[in-house]
TIVO-2410 file (N, C-alpha, C; in nm, 3 decimals):
# residues 80
REC num residu      c1      c2      c3 atome chaine
REC   1      M   0.082  -0.118   0.000     N      A
REC   1      M   0.000   0.000   0.000    CA      A
REC   1      M   0.087   0.126   0.000     C      A
REC   2      R   0.195   0.124   0.076     N      A
REC   2      R   0.282   0.242   0.082    CA      A
REC   2      R   0.348   0.268  -0.053     C      A
REC   3      Q   0.386   0.162  -0.122     N      A
REC   3      Q   0.446   0.179  -0.255    CA      A
REC   3      Q   0.346   0.243  -0.351     C      A
REC   4      S   0.221   0.206  -0.342     N      A
REC   4      S   0.117   0.266  -0.426    CA      A
REC   4      S   0.102   0.415  -0.394     C      A
REC   5      A   0.106   0.448  -0.266     N      A
REC   5      A   0.096   0.589  -0.224    CA      A
REC   5      A   0.215   0.669  -0.274     C      A
REC   6      I   0.332   0.608  -0.271     N      A
REC   6      I   0.453   0.675  -0.319    CA      A
REC   6      I   0.443   0.700  -0.470     C      A
REC   7      R   0.401   0.599  -0.544     N      A
REC   7      R   0.386   0.615  -0.690    CA      A
REC   7      R   0.283   0.722  -0.723     C      A
REC   8      L   0.169   0.718  -0.655     N      A
REC   8      L   0.064   0.817  -0.680    CA      A
REC   8      L   0.114   0.958  -0.650     C      A
REC   9      T   0.183   0.975  -0.539     N      A
REC   9      T   0.235   1.106  -0.502    CA      A
REC   9      T   0.337   1.155  -0.604     C      A
REC  10      R   0.425   1.069  -0.645     N      A
REC  10      R   0.524   1.107  -0.748    CA      A
REC  10      R   0.454   1.146  -0.878     C      A
REC  11      D   0.355   1.066  -0.918     N      A
REC  11      D   0.283   1.096  -1.042    CA      A
REC  11      D   0.212   1.231  -1.033     C      A
REC  12      L   0.148   1.256  -0.921     N      A
REC  12      L   0.078   1.384  -0.904    CA      A
REC  12      L   0.175   1.501  -0.904     C      A
REC  13      R   0.287   1.485  -0.838     N      A
REC  13      R   0.386   1.594  -0.831    CA      A
REC  13      R   0.445   1.625  -0.969     C      A
REC  14      N   0.449   1.526  -1.057     N      A
REC  14      N   0.504   1.544  -1.191    CA      A
REC  14      N   0.399   1.580  -1.296     C      A
REC  15      D   0.274   1.579  -1.258     N      A
REC  15      D   0.164   1.607  -1.351    CA      A
REC  15      D   0.144   1.758  -1.363     C      A
REC  16      T   0.161   1.811  -1.482     N      A
REC  16      T   0.148   1.956  -1.503    CA      A
REC  16      T   0.005   2.004  -1.487     C      A
REC  17      N  -0.092   1.914  -1.487     N      A
REC  17      N  -0.233   1.951  -1.469    CA      A
REC  17      N  -0.277   1.945  -1.323     C      A
REC  18      T  -0.185   1.911  -1.235     N      A
REC  18      T  -0.217   1.899  -1.093    CA      A
REC  18      T  -0.148   2.010  -1.016     C      A
REC  19      L  -0.225   2.076  -0.932     N      A
REC  19      L  -0.172   2.183  -0.848    CA      A
REC  19      L  -0.170   2.133  -0.703     C      A
REC  20      I  -0.052   2.125  -0.646     N      A
REC  20      I  -0.038   2.086  -0.506    CA      A
REC  20      I  -0.013   2.212  -0.426     C      A
REC  21      I  -0.097   2.234  -0.326     N      A
REC  21      I  -0.090   2.356  -0.247    CA      A
REC  21      I  -0.040   2.320  -0.107     C      A
REC  22      P   0.083   2.357  -0.073     N      A
REC  22      P   0.130   2.333   0.063    CA      A
REC  22      P   0.048   2.418   0.161     C      A
REC  23      Q   0.009   2.358   0.270     N      A
REC  23      Q  -0.074   2.429   0.367    CA      A
REC  23      Q   0.010   2.526   0.449     C      A
REC  24      T  -0.037   2.649   0.456     N      A
REC  24      T   0.029   2.750   0.538    CA      A
REC  24      T  -0.028   2.747   0.680     C      A
REC  25      S   0.037   2.813   0.770     N      A
REC  25      S  -0.012   2.824   0.907    CA      A
REC  25      S  -0.148   2.894   0.910     C      A
REC  26      E  -0.163   2.995   0.826     N      A
REC  26      E  -0.290   3.067   0.820    CA      A
REC  26      E  -0.403   2.977   0.768     C      A
REC  27      Q  -0.374   2.897   0.667     N      A
REC  27      Q  -0.474   2.805   0.615    CA      A
REC  27      Q  -0.512   2.701   0.719     C      A
REC  28      F  -0.414   2.653   0.795     N      A
REC  28      F  -0.443   2.557   0.901    CA      A
REC  28      F  -0.535   2.622   1.005     C      A
REC  29      A  -0.506   2.744   1.043     N      A
REC  29      A  -0.588   2.814   1.142    CA      A
REC  29      A  -0.731   2.832   1.091     C      A
REC  30      Q  -0.746   2.865   0.963     N      A
REC  30      Q  -0.880   2.881   0.905    CA      A
REC  30      Q  -0.954   2.747   0.904     C      A
REC  31      A  -0.884   2.641   0.866     N      A
REC  31      A  -0.946   2.508   0.862    CA      A
REC  31      A  -0.985   2.463   1.002     C      A
REC  32      F  -0.899   2.488   1.099     N      A
REC  32      F  -0.928   2.448   1.237    CA      A
REC  32      F  -1.048   2.525   1.293     C      A
REC  33      D  -1.057   2.653   1.260     N      A
REC  33      D  -1.172   2.733   1.301    CA      A
REC  33      D  -1.300   2.677   1.239     C      A
REC  34      F  -1.296   2.646   1.111     N      A
REC  34      F  -1.411   2.589   1.042    CA      A
REC  34      F  -1.449   2.453   1.103     C      A
REC  35      Y  -1.349   2.372   1.132     N      A
REC  35      Y  -1.369   2.240   1.195    CA      A
REC  35      Y  -1.443   2.255   1.328     C      A
REC  36      Q  -1.403   2.351   1.408     N      A
REC  36      Q  -1.467   2.374   1.538    CA      A
REC  36      Q  -1.611   2.420   1.524     C      A
REC  37      R  -1.642   2.489   1.415     N      A
REC  37      R  -1.778   2.538   1.393    CA      A
REC  37      R  -1.870   2.433   1.331     C      A
REC  38      R  -1.815   2.319   1.291     N      A
REC  38      R  -1.896   2.215   1.226    CA      A
REC  38      R  -1.894   2.084   1.305     C      A
REC  39      L  -1.892   2.092   1.436     N      A
REC  39      L  -1.885   1.970   1.518    CA      A
REC  39      L  -2.005   1.877   1.496     C      A
REC  40      D  -2.117   1.933   1.454     N      A
REC  40      D  -2.236   1.852   1.431    CA      A
REC  40      D  -2.231   1.773   1.301     C      A
REC  41      K  -2.133   1.797   1.216     N      A
REC  41      K  -2.129   1.736   1.083    CA      A
REC  41      K  -2.042   1.612   1.073     C      A
REC  42      G  -1.942   1.597   1.156     N      A
REC  42      G  -1.853   1.482   1.144    CA      A
REC  42      G  -1.746   1.500   1.038     C      A
REC  43      Y  -1.721   1.626   0.997     N      A
REC  43      Y  -1.616   1.652   0.899    CA      A
REC  43      Y  -1.480   1.624   0.961     C      A
REC  44      S  -1.387   1.580   0.878     N      A
REC  44      S  -1.249   1.567   0.925    CA      A
REC  44      S  -1.180   1.703   0.911     C      A
REC  45      L  -1.070   1.720   0.980     N      A
REC  45      L  -0.992   1.842   0.966    CA      A
REC  45      L  -0.940   1.854   0.823     C      A
REC  46      T  -0.907   1.742   0.761     N      A
REC  46      T  -0.863   1.743   0.621    CA      A
REC  46      T  -0.975   1.792   0.529     C      A
REC  47      D  -1.099   1.746   0.554     N      A
REC  47      D  -1.214   1.797   0.477    CA      A
REC  47      D  -1.222   1.949   0.490     C      A
REC  48      C  -1.211   1.997   0.612     N      A
REC  48      C  -1.223   2.141   0.637    CA      A
REC  48      C  -1.112   2.219   0.568     C      A
REC  49      A  -0.991   2.166   0.569     N      A
REC  49      A  -0.879   2.233   0.501    CA      A
REC  49      A  -0.904   2.235   0.351     C      A
REC  50      S  -0.950   2.124   0.296     N      A
REC  50      S  -0.979   2.117   0.153    CA      A
REC  50      S  -1.088   2.215   0.114     C      A
REC  51      M  -1.194   2.220   0.194     N      A
REC  51      M  -1.305   2.311   0.165    CA      A
REC  51      M  -1.261   2.457   0.170     C      A
REC  52      A  -1.179   2.490   0.267     N      A
REC  52      A  -1.132   2.628   0.281    CA      A
REC  52      A  -1.048   2.669   0.160     C      A
REC  53      I  -0.960   2.580   0.116     N      A
REC  53      I  -0.876   2.610   0.000    CA      A
REC  53      I  -0.962   2.616  -0.126     C      A
REC  54      M  -1.060   2.526  -0.138     N      A
REC  54      M  -1.148   2.528  -0.255    CA      A
REC  54      M  -1.225   2.660  -0.261     C      A
REC  55      R  -1.273   2.706  -0.147     N      A
REC  55      R  -1.344   2.835  -0.146    CA      A
REC  55      R  -1.250   2.949  -0.185     C      A
REC  56      Q  -1.130   2.946  -0.132     N      A
REC  56      Q  -1.032   3.051  -0.162    CA      A
REC  56      Q  -1.002   3.057  -0.312     C      A
REC  57      L  -0.994   2.940  -0.377     N      A
REC  57      L  -0.963   2.933  -0.519    CA      A
REC  57      L  -1.087   2.928  -0.608     C      A
REC  58      E  -1.205   2.939  -0.545     N      A
REC  58      E  -1.333   2.937  -0.616    CA      A
REC  58      E  -1.353   2.808  -0.695     C      A
REC  59      I  -1.315   2.697  -0.634     N      A
REC  59      I  -1.335   2.564  -0.693    CA      A
REC  59      I  -1.467   2.510  -0.639     C      A
REC  60      V  -1.553   2.461  -0.727     N      A
REC  60      V  -1.684   2.413  -0.682    CA      A
REC  60      V  -1.704   2.263  -0.703     C      A
REC  61      E  -1.615   2.199  -0.778     N      A
REC  61      E  -1.627   2.056  -0.804    CA      A
REC  61      E  -1.508   1.983  -0.745     C      A
REC  62      I  -1.539   1.863  -0.692     N      A
REC  62      I  -1.433   1.781  -0.634    CA      A
REC  62      I  -1.455   1.636  -0.677     C      A
REC  63      L  -1.348   1.568  -0.712     N      A
REC  63      L  -1.356   1.428  -0.750    CA      A
REC  63      L  -1.357   1.346  -0.622     C      A
REC  64      S  -1.475   1.334  -0.565     N      A
REC  64      S  -1.492   1.268  -0.435    CA      A
REC  64      S  -1.631   1.209  -0.425     C      A
REC  65      F  -1.646   1.109  -0.340     N      A
REC  65      F  -1.777   1.052  -0.308    CA      A
REC  65      F  -1.825   1.104  -0.173     C      A
REC  66      D  -1.744   1.185  -0.109     N      A
REC  66      D  -1.769   1.234   0.027    CA      A
REC  66      D  -1.888   1.330   0.029     C      A
REC  67      R  -1.995   1.290   0.097     N      A
REC  67      R  -2.117   1.373   0.102    CA      A
REC  67      R  -2.096   1.501   0.180     C      A
REC  68      H  -1.993   1.508   0.262     N      A
REC  68      H  -1.967   1.630   0.339    CA      A
REC  68      H  -1.946   1.750   0.247     C      A
REC  69      F  -1.886   1.727   0.131     N      A
REC  69      F  -1.864   1.837   0.038    CA      A
REC  69      F  -1.996   1.887  -0.018     C      A
REC  70      Q  -2.087   1.794  -0.044     N      A
REC  70      Q  -2.220   1.835  -0.089    CA      A
REC  70      Q  -2.292   1.916   0.019     C      A
REC  71      Q  -2.277   1.877   0.143     N      A
REC  71      Q  -2.341   1.949   0.252    CA      A
REC  71      Q  -2.296   2.094   0.258     C      A
REC  72      E  -2.176   2.121   0.208     N      A
REC  72      E  -2.122   2.257   0.209    CA      A
REC  72      E  -2.139   2.328   0.074     C      A
REC  73      G  -2.215   2.266  -0.017     N      A
REC  73      G  -2.246   2.332  -0.143    CA      A
REC  73      G  -2.154   2.301  -0.260     C      A
REC  74      F  -2.062   2.208  -0.243     N      A
REC  74      F  -1.974   2.168  -0.352    CA      A
REC  74      F  -2.038   2.054  -0.430     C      A
REC  75      R  -1.988   2.033  -0.552     N      A
REC  75      R  -2.034   1.919  -0.632    CA      A
REC  75      R  -1.936   1.805  -0.614     C      A
REC  76      A  -1.979   1.700  -0.546     N      A
REC  76      A  -1.897   1.579  -0.530    CA      A
REC  76      A  -1.926   1.490  -0.651     C      A
REC  77      L  -1.839   1.497  -0.750     N      A
REC  77      L  -1.866   1.438  -0.881    CA      A
REC  77      L  -1.888   1.287  -0.877     C      A
REC  78      L  -1.827   1.217  -0.786     N      A
REC  78      L  -1.845   1.071  -0.780    CA      A
REC  78      L  -1.979   1.032  -0.718     C      A
REC  79      R  -2.051   1.127  -0.663     N      A
REC  79      R  -2.184   1.101  -0.607    CA      A
REC  79      R  -2.294   1.125  -0.711     C      A
REC  80      E  -2.257   1.181  -0.825     N      A
REC  80      E  -2.358   1.212  -0.929    CA      A
REC  80      E  -2.376   1.098  -1.025     C      A
***
């Protein structure tokens, strides 16, 4: 499993169509604040960080089956 994760990460890092955004301290603080405000939802901190960055970049679609993104108004393409 780790070898698969390594290959996927390498492939993504070398893909010119993929944007990898390193998380800043400010982004972490924003995600953590959002996480604390959504205790009733069961979102992960990673979900909250992704949603915050997506909002910042005005991204509305995500290649995910995670219904949490739909709850926040995003299009989870694998659920359609």
